[in-house]
C-alpha positions as CSV (number, residue, x, y, z in Angstrom):
1,X,12.4,-26.7,-8.2
2,X,12.4,-27.9,-4.7
3,X,9.4,-29.5,-3.2
4,X,9.4,-30.0,0.4
5,X,8.9,-33.6,2.0
6,X,6.5,-32.5,4.6
7,X,5.2,-33.9,7.9
8,X,2.7,-31.0,8.1
9,X,-0.3,-31.5,5.9
10,X,-3.8,-30.4,5.2
11,X,-6.6,-32.7,4.1
12,X,-8.9,-32.3,1.0
13,X,-12.4,-33.8,1.2
14,X,-13.8,-35.9,-1.8
15,X,-16.3,-33.2,-2.4
16,X,-13.6,-30.5,-2.7
17,X,-11.5,-32.8,-5.0
18,X,-14.5,-33.3,-7.2
19,X,-15.3,-29.5,-7.5
20,X,-11.5,-28.8,-8.2
21,X,-11.3,-31.5,-11.0
22,X,-14.5,-29.9,-12.6
23,X,-12.9,-26.4,-12.3
24,X,-9.7,-27.7,-14.0
25,X,-11.9,-29.2,-16.8
26,X,-13.9,-26.1,-17.4
27,X,-10.9,-23.7,-17.4
28,X,-9.1,-26.3,-19.7
29,X,-6.1,-26.5,-17.4
30,X,-6.3,-30.2,-16.2
31,X,-2.3,-30.1,-15.2
32,X,-2.8,-27.4,-12.6
33,X,-3.2,-27.4,-9.1
34,X,-5.3,-25.6,-6.3
35,X,-3.1,-23.0,-4.2
36,X,-4.5,-22.6,-0.6
37,X,-3.1,-19.7,1.2
38,X,-3.4,-17.4,4.1
39,X,-3.0,-13.5,3.8
40,X,-3.6,-10.6,6.1
41,X,-7.0,-9.0,5.9
42,X,-10.6,-9.9,6.5
43,X,-12.6,-8.9,9.6
44,X,-10.7,-11.4,11.8
45,X,-7.2,-10.4,10.8
46,X,-6.3,-13.3,8.3
47,X,-8.1,-14.5,5.4
48,X,-8.1,-17.8,3.3
49,X,-7.4,-17.5,-0.3
50,X,-7.4,-20.2,-3.3
51,X,-6.3,-19.9,-6.8
52,X,-5.4,-22.2,-9.8
53,X,-1.9,-22.4,-10.6
54,X,0.3,-24.3,-13.1
55,X,3.0,-25.7,-10.8
56,X,4.3,-25.5,-7.1
57,X,6.7,-22.7,-6.3
58,X,10.0,-23.6,-4.7
59,X,9.6,-25.0,-1.0
60,X,5.8,-25.4,-1.4
61,X,4.1,-28.2,0.4
62,X,2.3,-30.5,-2.2
63,X,-0.4,-32.6,-1.2
64,X,-2.1,-35.0,-3.9
65,X,-5.4,-36.6,-3.6
66,X,-7.1,-38.6,-6.5
67,X,-4.8,-36.8,-9.1
68,X,-5.5,-33.4,-7.8
69,X,-2.5,-31.4,-6.4
70,X,-2.9,-28.8,-3.6
71,X,0.1,-26.2,-3.2
72,X,0.6,-24.6,0.2
73,X,3.5,-22.2,0.8
74,X,5.5,-22.7,4.1
75,X,4.1,-19.6,5.9
76,X,0.6,-20.6,5.1
77,X,1.2,-24.1,6.3
78,X,2.0,-22.8,9.7
79,X,-1.6,-21.5,10.0
80,X,-3.2,-24.4,8.0
81,X,-1.4,-27.4,9.4
82,X,-4.1,-30.1,10.0
83,X,-6.9,-28.2,8.3
84,X,-9.4,-29.7,6.1
85,X,-10.6,-28.0,2.7
86,X,-14.1,-29.1,2.0
87,X,-16.9,-28.0,-0.4
88,X,-20.4,-27.5,0.8
89,X,-23.3,-27.1,-1.4
90,X,-26.6,-25.6,0.1
91,X,-29.6,-24.0,-0.8
92,X,-28.0,-20.6,-0.1
93,X,-25.2,-21.6,-2.5
94,X,-21.9,-23.6,-2.6
95,X,-18.4,-22.8,-1.6
96,X,-15.1,-24.0,-0.2
97,X,-14.9,-24.2,3.4
98,X,-11.8,-24.7,5.7
99,X,-12.0,-26.4,8.9
100,X,-9.0,-25.1,10.7
101,X,-8.1,-26.1,14.1
102,X,-5.3,-23.5,14.4
103,X,-8.1,-20.7,14.4
104,X,-9.1,-19.3,17.8
105,X,-12.0,-17.6,16.2
106,X,-13.5,-17.0,12.7
107,X,-15.9,-14.3,11.0
108,X,-19.4,-15.2,10.6
109,X,-18.9,-16.1,6.8
110,X,-15.9,-18.3,7.6
111,X,-13.5,-16.7,5.2
112,X,-11.2,-15.1,7.8
113,X,-9.9,-16.1,11.1
114,X,-7.6,-15.1,14.1
115,X,-4.9,-17.7,14.8
116,X,-4.8,-19.3,18.2
117,X,-1.3,-18.0,18.8
118,X,-2.9,-14.6,18.7
119,X,-0.8,-13.5,15.6
120,X,-2.7,-11.7,12.8
121,X,-1.0,-10.4,9.6
122,X,-3.4,-7.4,9.9
123,X,-5.4,-5.8,12.8
124,X,-8.9,-7.2,13.1
125,X,-11.7,-4.7,12.7
126,X,-13.0,-3.0,15.8
127,X,-16.6,-3.2,14.7
128,X,-17.2,-6.5,16.5
129,X,-19.2,-8.0,13.7
130,X,-18.3,-9.7,10.4
131,X,-18.3,-7.3,7.5
132,X,-17.9,-10.0,5.0
133,X,-21.4,-10.6,4.3
């Protein structure tokens, strides 16, 4: 397995680390990591995704914080470089949030975005509003 030595990176907040750690314990997979990725779709053209995985894939960027590993494939890293993964808990419910400086715009719920370079893996919806909610 080849793991890249990266200069690009993403940040993960203490709140997100705590939630990931709790998820790993609940799922009884303490040695897994969090995969963060970008895929085509969503109302803004690209959407964020997350999954728990046992190990990094070849060429993944691996970010570690407080014993938690985050895996990001090279293509997703192009869109996520310098982004911050956070977890917010509110009266309306909690969830992961990605603060992405590479996003030119995002949908209302924050789960999809359009990249600043104008690229999108899928066409944005023409409705003008967010269909995520």
